[in-house]
N, C-alpha and C positions, 0 to 999 in steps of 0.2 A: 504493499499500499503505500502510495507516495505522500508527501508532506500534506498536499491539499486534501487529499482523500481522508487522510488521518485527521486533519483539523475538523472537516465536515461530520465524520463519524463521531469523534470526541464531542463535538457540539451537541448532536442529536443525543448522545448517551447521557448527558447531563440532564435532559428533560425526561428520560426514561428511569434514571437511576431511583430505586426504591429505598436505599439506606441513605439517611440524612447526612451522616458522616462522611461517606463517600461522595455524596453529592456536593457538599461544602468544599471538599478537597479538589473535586473536578473543577469547580467553579474557579477555585484560586490558581489551578494549573492553567486553565484556559483563558481567563481575563486578566488583564492588567489591573492592580489594585484600584486604580481610579476608572476602570472601565465602565462604559455605559451601555445601556440597551434601551432601543426606541421601538414601541409597537403602538400604532395608533396615535392617541394623545398622551399615552403613557411614556414616561421617562425614568428610569432607574439608574443609579450610579453608585459604584462601590460593592464589595463583596456582600455586606449585609442586605442591601437592597436587592442586588442580584439573587441572592439566596431565597429571599421572601419571593420574589417574582416567579422563579424556577419552580419552588415548592408549590405555590398557588396553581400553576399550570399543571404541574405533575398530579396534585391531589385531584383537580377537576378532570383531566383529560385521561390519565393514566390510571391512577387509584380507583376513582369512582366510576368512570366510564369504560374501562377496559381496553383502552386504546394504546398505541405505541407510536413512536417517530422513528423514521429513518430518513437518511440522506439519499437523495436521487442519484444513482450512479450516472456518470456521463454529464452531469450539470455543474460541476465544480470548475471554476475558472479563476484565475488570479491576473490582476493587472496592477503591477508595483505593490503598494500596500493595501489593495483592496481584494477581497475574496468574496465571491458570490456563488451560491448554490441553492438549489431547491431541496425541500424536504416534504414529506408526506407523513399524515397521521393515517394510520391503519387500525382496524380491530386487532386484538391479540391473535386471534386465529386465522385472519383472512389476509388477503393481498389487494382487495379493493380499497384504493384511497378513499378516505373519507373528506380529506382536505389537503390542500398543498399550499405551501409557503415559500417564499423567497427570501433567503438571508443574504444580506449585504454587510459584511464586517470589515473594519480597518484594523489592521494588525500592526504592532510595533516591530522594531528590529529583532526582538526575540521571538516573534510569532504569536504574541499574546494579544487578545482582542482589546482595543481601545474604545472602539464604538461599533455597536451591533444594531443594524436596522432590520427590523422583521416586517416583511410585507405579507399580510394574510388577509383574505385569500390572495393567492398569485396566479 
């Protein structure tokens, strides 16, 4: 798996992670400490806010509704410090996408996310 695919799969794994401690560590590994996430009118910044945002989405979409997220293979592109990829939300046991989003992230020179723009639906 190349670095771009790894980034996209690690990103999606955060939203699927059931263990709060592992999810917290994955966030710290993926985002820069001052990292931001934007979706719709919502803006969160920093590990604590990111953790709350991911937890809320996880509880609603994964835990309560039995879904999972995956990166869409072949959709991952990089231009300088910008990485863009599509992701899908699927039922735990099925392959039919229930929703599709576009992630547009800006990474620093260490490959950590400094700004994350989520477009849903995409």
